[in-house]
Legacy VTK file of the C-alpha trace (Angstrom):
# vtk DataFile Version 3.0
C-alpha trace
ASCII
DATASET POLYDATA
POINTS 535 float
4.412 31.204 17.461
8.170 30.890 18.591
11.058 29.047 17.172
9.981 26.042 19.526
7.131 25.300 17.433
9.451 25.072 14.203
12.035 22.529 15.531
14.770 20.992 13.419
13.533 17.551 12.332
15.509 14.416 13.184
15.613 13.830 9.674
17.301 17.279 9.006
19.542 16.737 11.722
20.835 13.506 10.186
21.468 15.082 7.052
23.292 18.040 8.290
25.583 15.602 10.147
26.136 13.601 7.370
26.884 16.647 5.275
29.648 17.738 8.063
31.300 14.095 7.840
31.393 13.979 4.302
32.913 17.418 3.800
35.694 16.184 6.218
36.330 13.334 4.409
36.869 15.459 1.176
39.965 16.803 2.854
41.575 13.187 2.798
40.315 11.703 -0.614
37.660 12.452 -3.000
37.053 8.561 -3.606
34.297 6.986 -5.672
32.712 5.955 -2.282
32.558 9.596 -1.059
31.012 10.640 -4.538
28.453 8.095 -4.254
27.640 9.021 -0.671
27.184 12.602 -1.878
24.755 11.536 -4.471
22.655 9.626 -1.850
22.528 12.637 0.266
21.757 14.939 -2.453
18.924 12.481 -3.368
17.712 12.539 0.097
17.642 16.427 0.208
15.744 16.701 -3.021
13.127 14.436 -1.691
12.727 16.414 1.412
12.767 19.447 -0.468
9.735 18.221 -2.503
7.944 17.244 0.809
8.527 20.620 2.353
7.560 22.532 -0.701
4.105 20.228 -0.716
3.574 21.269 2.950
4.090 24.942 2.040
1.486 24.846 -1.056
-0.998 23.327 1.445
-0.718 26.310 3.666
-0.885 28.654 0.454
-4.064 26.840 -0.413
-5.586 27.078 3.290
-4.691 30.935 2.723
-6.726 31.150 -0.572
-9.641 29.287 1.163
-9.765 31.518 4.095
-9.527 34.588 1.975
-12.665 33.573 -0.179
-14.498 33.098 3.108
-13.523 36.342 4.781
-11.481 38.753 2.690
-11.550 41.601 5.014
-9.660 39.614 7.746
-7.394 37.695 5.830
-6.161 39.998 3.473
-3.433 41.348 5.288
-1.980 38.247 6.087
-2.519 36.826 2.549
-0.712 39.675 1.194
2.249 38.910 3.223
2.160 35.274 2.513
2.106 35.975 -1.349
5.227 38.167 -0.813
6.991 35.235 1.057
5.683 33.052 -1.978
7.264 35.284 -4.485
10.698 35.896 -2.844
10.907 32.320 -1.874
10.320 31.043 -5.381
12.774 33.935 -6.854
15.579 32.578 -4.722
14.778 28.704 -5.340
14.661 29.430 -8.972
18.037 31.208 -8.846
19.707 28.289 -6.899
18.294 25.710 -9.228
19.450 27.814 -12.220
22.873 27.893 -10.517
23.205 24.054 -10.299
22.290 23.982 -13.873
24.977 26.462 -14.813
27.636 24.814 -12.750
26.998 21.591 -14.019
27.384 22.732 -17.753
30.387 24.793 -16.739
32.105 21.517 -15.399
31.152 19.618 -18.609
27.735 17.674 -19.330
25.439 16.485 -21.966
21.659 16.632 -22.143
19.839 13.417 -22.631
18.858 13.040 -26.163
18.481 10.417 -28.765
22.221 10.150 -29.351
22.765 10.081 -25.483
19.872 8.099 -24.199
19.218 7.937 -20.449
21.446 5.713 -18.434
20.232 4.599 -14.863
23.968 3.732 -14.120
24.995 7.298 -14.696
24.194 10.531 -12.505
21.895 13.256 -13.754
20.617 16.747 -12.840
16.969 17.551 -13.728
16.551 21.014 -14.725
13.675 23.343 -14.123
12.526 22.747 -17.650
12.562 18.777 -17.116
15.453 18.560 -18.993
18.234 15.813 -17.791
21.920 16.791 -17.850
24.499 14.036 -17.671
26.973 14.932 -14.837
30.425 13.816 -16.360
32.754 15.245 -13.687
31.386 14.698 -10.242
34.992 14.806 -9.005
36.083 18.036 -10.540
37.517 20.614 -8.303
38.849 23.188 -10.489
35.718 23.624 -12.285
33.505 24.540 -9.400
36.003 26.874 -7.849
36.460 28.776 -11.022
32.784 29.153 -11.489
31.819 29.895 -7.952
34.886 31.711 -6.448
36.496 33.458 -9.394
33.212 34.299 -11.217
31.811 35.528 -7.932
28.794 33.518 -8.285
29.250 32.363 -4.577
29.248 36.160 -3.719
26.046 36.643 -5.614
24.319 33.599 -3.986
25.493 34.858 -0.566
24.005 38.326 -1.151
20.435 36.926 -2.313
20.251 34.678 0.702
21.000 37.656 2.911
18.640 40.000 1.329
15.658 37.042 1.387
16.464 36.372 5.169
16.250 40.189 5.790
12.831 40.353 4.142
11.366 37.663 6.188
12.628 39.194 9.402
11.006 42.613 8.387
7.721 40.710 8.087
7.854 39.340 11.314
8.733 42.578 13.120
9.665 42.631 16.829
6.882 40.101 17.846
8.521 36.864 17.427
12.318 37.048 18.503
12.670 33.355 18.774
11.305 32.680 15.332
13.655 35.608 14.153
16.632 33.961 15.544
15.634 30.434 13.995
15.687 32.267 10.642
18.834 34.061 10.988
20.639 30.841 12.164
19.250 28.623 9.393
20.141 31.172 6.653
23.568 32.130 8.286
26.005 33.862 5.660
28.572 35.358 8.026
32.281 34.721 7.577
33.641 31.799 9.836
35.278 33.014 12.940
39.032 33.607 12.437
41.567 31.578 13.906
43.820 32.632 16.771
46.949 32.331 14.697
47.527 35.760 12.989
49.518 34.266 10.349
46.765 31.940 8.944
44.619 33.435 6.009
41.052 34.554 7.025
38.416 32.234 5.564
35.147 33.539 3.804
31.658 31.907 3.628
32.063 31.507 -0.254
35.464 29.737 0.212
34.226 27.531 3.160
31.320 26.151 1.071
32.686 26.467 -2.440
36.396 26.402 -2.834
38.395 23.342 -3.733
35.292 21.272 -3.498
34.240 18.732 -5.917
30.992 19.067 -8.146
29.043 16.540 -6.161
29.677 18.194 -2.878
28.785 21.609 -4.444
25.310 20.091 -5.657
24.719 18.721 -2.373
25.543 22.041 -0.464
23.055 23.899 -2.942
20.149 21.391 -2.277
20.903 21.927 1.536
20.591 25.724 0.794
17.475 25.296 -0.812
15.947 23.164 2.042
16.957 25.814 4.525
14.914 28.441 2.404
11.984 26.170 2.307
11.953 25.424 6.069
12.221 29.114 6.814
9.384 29.947 4.313
7.323 27.064 6.137
8.032 28.719 9.542
6.935 32.083 8.485
3.981 30.854 6.493
2.827 29.128 9.599
3.075 32.116 11.905
1.232 34.360 9.376
-1.516 31.905 9.055
-1.972 31.747 12.858
-2.550 35.597 13.000
-5.717 35.451 11.053
-8.473 36.478 13.303
-9.846 33.614 15.245
-13.398 34.509 13.932
-12.198 33.467 10.721
-12.568 30.081 9.156
-9.295 27.965 9.951
-10.312 24.964 7.724
-10.061 24.470 4.003
-13.609 24.035 3.298
-17.136 23.906 4.916
-19.233 21.095 3.881
-22.362 19.019 4.535
-21.570 15.566 6.000
-23.951 12.624 5.897
-23.401 9.479 7.859
-25.787 6.596 7.386
-26.040 3.251 9.437
-25.548 1.674 5.684
-26.272 2.523 2.291
-27.637 -0.940 1.552
-30.374 -1.905 3.792
-32.922 -5.062 3.756
-36.487 -4.534 2.923
-38.493 -3.861 5.932
-35.446 -2.483 7.946
-35.366 1.441 8.292
-32.817 3.511 6.654
-31.124 5.824 9.290
-28.715 8.792 8.639
-27.411 11.551 10.402
-26.975 14.984 8.632
-24.606 17.865 9.858
-22.106 20.330 8.922
-18.569 19.333 9.511
-16.655 21.855 11.633
-19.601 23.568 12.548
-19.596 26.548 15.162
-20.766 24.991 18.412
-22.150 28.410 19.541
-24.903 28.345 16.948
-26.961 25.706 15.340
-27.221 25.453 11.600
-30.772 25.325 9.827
-30.959 21.904 8.146
-33.563 21.288 5.169
-34.104 17.710 4.079
-36.112 17.098 0.920
-37.726 20.318 1.100
-38.545 20.428 4.717
-37.072 21.810 7.983
-35.347 19.150 9.972
-35.212 18.947 13.996
-31.606 19.961 14.711
-29.728 19.025 17.994
-25.895 19.245 18.654
-25.631 20.537 15.229
-27.037 17.262 13.679
-30.427 16.188 12.107
-31.563 12.621 12.054
-33.231 11.622 8.592
-35.131 8.344 8.934
-37.392 6.663 6.406
-38.979 3.154 6.061
-37.865 0.581 3.432
-41.235 -1.058 2.152
-39.910 -2.153 -1.366
-36.418 -3.092 -2.933
-34.853 -0.398 -5.196
-32.383 2.581 -5.399
-33.637 5.929 -3.667
-32.167 9.407 -3.632
-32.815 11.941 -1.272
-31.070 15.555 -0.806
-31.168 19.006 0.956
-29.203 21.733 2.114
-27.513 23.464 5.208
-27.746 27.048 6.013
-25.159 28.552 8.127
-24.126 31.870 9.367
-20.609 32.953 8.689
-18.687 35.017 11.384
-19.353 38.176 9.128
-23.524 37.382 9.535
-23.770 36.027 6.116
-25.665 33.200 5.487
-24.302 30.502 3.069
-26.169 27.210 1.857
-24.167 23.818 1.733
-26.161 21.171 -0.430
-25.927 17.545 -0.319
-27.261 14.489 -1.923
-27.336 10.741 -1.095
-28.261 7.369 -2.681
-29.108 4.206 -0.778
-30.383 0.684 -1.710
-32.952 -1.262 -0.319
-32.465 -5.272 -1.047
-34.200 -8.225 0.203
-32.228 -10.328 2.698
-30.453 -13.060 0.876
-27.083 -14.936 0.753
-25.315 -17.041 -1.804
-23.661 -20.266 -0.270
-21.167 -22.378 -2.322
-18.814 -25.228 -1.849
-15.477 -24.155 -3.380
-13.953 -27.582 -4.482
-17.065 -29.609 -5.471
-20.965 -29.293 -5.485
-21.168 -31.658 -2.562
-19.675 -32.452 0.741
-17.280 -35.274 1.341
-17.344 -37.213 4.711
-14.413 -36.992 6.805
-12.755 -33.884 5.020
-12.457 -30.255 5.539
-14.742 -28.795 2.692
-14.091 -25.125 1.992
-17.209 -23.037 1.834
-18.268 -19.569 1.051
-20.803 -17.145 1.871
-21.559 -13.908 -0.176
-24.223 -11.233 -0.513
-23.027 -7.978 0.521
-23.326 -8.728 4.212
-20.486 -8.271 6.482
-19.081 -11.603 7.410
-18.551 -10.393 11.038
-22.499 -10.224 11.335
-23.273 -13.654 10.147
-24.068 -16.619 12.404
-23.987 -19.797 10.443
-25.138 -23.284 11.730
-25.628 -26.919 10.010
-26.924 -30.266 10.782
-25.095 -33.386 10.142
-21.561 -32.013 11.121
-19.790 -28.857 12.092
-19.018 -25.668 10.400
-16.283 -23.322 11.719
-14.914 -19.930 10.434
-11.462 -19.860 8.865
-10.389 -16.347 7.891
-12.979 -14.733 5.607
-14.053 -18.224 4.676
-15.798 -21.263 6.314
-15.056 -24.965 6.581
-17.687 -27.607 6.857
-16.935 -31.103 8.172
-19.719 -33.718 7.827
-20.042 -36.612 9.963
-22.599 -38.857 8.250
-23.173 -39.831 4.512
-26.454 -38.218 3.191
-26.403 -39.161 -0.758
-29.879 -37.688 -1.045
-29.269 -34.522 0.648
-32.141 -34.858 3.226
-30.157 -34.579 6.650
-27.645 -31.997 5.808
-28.747 -28.230 6.046
-26.851 -25.123 6.476
-28.522 -22.011 7.860
-27.220 -18.415 7.809
-28.475 -15.787 10.242
-27.596 -12.083 10.093
-27.366 -9.737 13.120
-28.919 -6.485 11.988
-29.888 -3.440 14.091
-29.619 -5.464 17.132
-31.769 -8.254 16.016
-31.181 -11.911 14.616
-32.489 -12.518 11.075
-32.620 -15.710 8.939
-31.127 -14.741 5.375
-30.717 -18.159 3.899
-31.040 -21.950 4.145
-29.457 -24.637 1.777
-29.470 -28.346 1.703
-26.431 -30.578 0.533
-25.484 -34.027 -0.183
-22.775 -35.848 1.726
-20.760 -38.582 -0.111
-17.818 -40.762 0.869
-14.435 -40.157 -0.658
-14.568 -42.072 -3.935
-12.263 -45.091 -4.459
-8.868 -44.839 -5.842
-7.495 -46.408 -9.177
-4.392 -48.733 -9.108
-1.517 -47.408 -11.221
1.858 -48.888 -12.287
4.219 -46.520 -14.237
1.395 -44.100 -14.264
-1.109 -46.540 -15.944
-4.161 -48.630 -14.982
-3.724 -51.206 -17.506
-2.905 -51.754 -21.247
0.436 -52.610 -23.169
3.881 -51.729 -20.991
7.342 -52.351 -22.209
9.064 -55.207 -20.070
12.080 -53.083 -19.312
9.754 -50.323 -17.902
7.830 -52.711 -15.712
11.100 -53.976 -14.340
12.583 -50.530 -13.296
9.196 -49.665 -11.549
8.975 -49.964 -7.488
5.541 -50.761 -6.864
1.588 -50.183 -7.390
0.076 -46.698 -6.321
-3.360 -45.869 -5.573
-4.565 -42.495 -7.103
-7.548 -40.394 -6.982
-8.491 -39.170 -10.280
-10.301 -35.785 -11.014
-10.299 -34.982 -7.040
-9.426 -31.524 -6.058
-8.998 -32.194 -2.248
-5.476 -32.955 -0.753
-6.435 -36.751 0.118
-4.246 -39.522 -0.499
-4.453 -43.215 -0.371
-1.520 -45.814 -0.072
-1.325 -49.543 -1.159
-1.108 -51.815 1.899
-1.062 -55.152 -0.263
-1.347 -56.575 -3.693
-0.779 -59.829 -5.579
0.805 -60.322 -9.103
-0.095 -63.097 -11.428
1.621 -64.430 -14.438
1.705 -67.521 -16.628
4.876 -69.635 -16.487
6.036 -72.714 -18.593
3.372 -75.584 -18.565
0.523 -73.010 -18.186
0.767 -72.797 -14.337
-0.255 -69.636 -12.741
2.502 -67.933 -10.604
1.176 -65.995 -7.558
3.403 -63.634 -5.618
1.786 -61.368 -2.870
3.288 -58.051 -1.155
2.151 -56.796 2.059
3.036 -53.233 1.043
2.889 -50.860 -1.892
6.360 -52.061 -3.142
7.386 -54.916 -5.509
8.986 -57.785 -3.256
12.335 -59.402 -4.235
10.226 -62.321 -5.520
7.885 -60.164 -7.440
10.736 -58.445 -9.352
12.242 -61.748 -10.134
8.983 -62.928 -11.362
8.541 -59.965 -13.622
12.007 -60.393 -14.858
11.317 -63.934 -16.205
7.658 -63.033 -17.654
7.509 -63.737 -21.332
6.596 -61.499 -24.035
3.038 -60.876 -25.205
1.934 -62.536 -21.821
-0.405 -60.845 -19.227
0.578 -59.609 -15.779
-2.427 -59.329 -13.817
-2.382 -57.307 -10.423
-5.342 -58.138 -7.961
-6.248 -58.465 -4.252
-5.268 -54.543 -3.907
-5.927 -52.953 -0.725
-5.350 -49.273 0.198
-5.717 -47.159 3.375
-6.777 -43.403 3.312
-5.540 -40.267 5.134
-8.757 -41.032 7.015
-7.789 -44.432 8.076
-10.522 -46.131 6.238
-9.440 -49.237 3.945
-10.612 -49.854 0.480
-10.536 -52.823 -1.940
-9.177 -51.483 -5.389
-10.325 -53.142 -8.636
-7.544 -55.136 -10.285
-5.671 -54.232 -13.208
-3.712 -56.032 -15.929
-0.786 -55.349 -18.620
0.230 -57.062 -21.836
3.911 -57.209 -21.741
5.602 -56.005 -24.952
LINES 1 536
535 0 1 2 3 4 5 6 7 8 9 10 11 12 13 14 15 16 17 18 19 20 21 22 23 24 25 26 27 28 29 30 31 32 33 34 35 36 37 38 39 40 41 42 43 44 45 46 47 48 49 50 51 52 53 54 55 56 57 58 59 60 61 62 63 64 65 66 67 68 69 70 71 72 73 74 75 76 77 78 79 80 81 82 83 84 85 86 87 88 89 90 91 92 93 94 95 96 97 98 99 100 101 102 103 104 105 106 107 108 109 110 111 112 113 114 115 116 117 118 119 120 121 122 123 124 125 126 127 128 129 130 131 132 133 134 135 136 137 138 139 140 141 142 143 144 145 146 147 148 149 150 151 152 153 154 155 156 157 158 159 160 161 162 163 164 165 166 167 168 169 170 171 172 173 174 175 176 177 178 179 180 181 182 183 184 185 186 187 188 189 190 191 192 193 194 195 196 197 198 199 200 201 202 203 204 205 206 207 208 209 210 211 212 213 214 215 216 217 218 219 220 221 222 223 224 225 226 227 228 229 230 231 232 233 234 235 236 237 238 239 240 241 242 243 244 245 246 247 248 249 250 251 252 253 254 255 256 257 258 259 260 261 262 263 264 265 266 267 268 269 270 271 272 273 274 275 276 277 278 279 280 281 282 283 284 285 286 287 288 289 290 291 292 293 294 295 296 297 298 299 300 301 302 303 304 305 306 307 308 309 310 311 312 313 314 315 316 317 318 319 320 321 322 323 324 325 326 327 328 329 330 331 332 333 334 335 336 337 338 339 340 341 342 343 344 345 346 347 348 349 350 351 352 353 354 355 356 357 358 359 360 361 362 363 364 365 366 367 368 369 370 371 372 373 374 375 376 377 378 379 380 381 382 383 384 385 386 387 388 389 390 391 392 393 394 395 396 397 398 399 400 401 402 403 404 405 406 407 408 409 410 411 412 413 414 415 416 417 418 419 420 421 422 423 424 425 426 427 428 429 430 431 432 433 434 435 436 437 438 439 440 441 442 443 444 445 446 447 448 449 450 451 452 453 454 455 456 457 458 459 460 461 462 463 464 465 466 467 468 469 470 471 472 473 474 475 476 477 478 479 480 481 482 483 484 485 486 487 488 489 490 491 492 493 494 495 496 497 498 499 500 501 502 503 504 505 506 507 508 509 510 511 512 513 514 515 516 517 518 519 520 521 522 523 524 525 526 527 528 529 530 531 532 533 534
């Protein structure tokens, strides 16, 4: 496996580019925006570090499984992988401790009852899962003293060099491209000297850690940790690929059962395929079901049994498979399936009846996939809307004698009847006239005078269906006992009616009659009259 198989990811390239730009910006000014940018980069690096570490742990688990299956062939490569794991952890732990010591040196305080966690502040999580509050992210002197004068940077450089040399030694001379990738990723050489002979020579330590704020130091150390993890991943992938081809290349051999369904209807057969996942195509496994050998073809056996009665049933077996070393291993399995009588439950979601001229929401349940259902009805039309259905009856059917919904299911290529229900179809009920939200009784004169007109309301009706008043007549008694009648051809009080209500006497009756309203379906209804006693 060459370096071409371990390319630098676009995410890593982006992080490296941002790191270079931010480092250049430091030469101009350590502003709050730059520090915030380093925080974001460092958080992204730590997230990437966790992702690469999880990937590496999966490879180590693969080594463990392969070793259990075939110790003789895997031992050499697993020992090298274990060596990589130990040296990688040692360097990772050293850098994590270096971060912690650096933050403490520059001034920090652990999260405690006296110093509670504040999401607005910046923290470092230690290896012991403690949180250190970073108080001086822009500190330039502390990091230089700690890393340069105390030679901690030189010590880090030495450990990185030792680590990468150990990885190169494991690879030998067989993988020059991968070796070159590791050497360039973990480069610790001093930068090339400038052509100006009077200019002081720069070092790897000073280039990364001298006159650099604490926020940038932590970001640099996180980047080095990712470089270490990536080098570890590349070497592990190579080592795992070197395991002999006859050894198992997967985490686990296991029995697999694929049934046509775990719920079948009475009278329908229960059918399932039984096979070994990742089986060797050069040899057929032996499959035993319920204590009897089964016929095997293309690595699979078919288990088929009739279903004469409802209930829950279990079946089991094992698969015998010969490993590359000639040892037979057993892989057991157990399955459960349920036999039920064909049935569905049908329900109208709004009311227990259908209403003519409206879209009535309708649901069908019972464990059957709705895409396998065919629904028919008399006296109307039923259509599918998402996972539900909509029923729109055409004629009234108060007794429920002519409106039937029938459900069929497509099962194993056959169309079967699974349920039939009858329904009543009613007309939308008449609305109730209201003024000021009331359908009669006492009403204050000033309240009556500020109202605009008469409304038609459907009480206790769940559908989005409305009526609008198209005419009404107001009757009041005037002096001399005469009845004053005023007609409106809309739902609003006319000018004459408002004057009529203005002159009405207290304790007299206002009678509203001859009320008509039209519904959303275009039908016109005569509404019962209403009356009020003026107070």
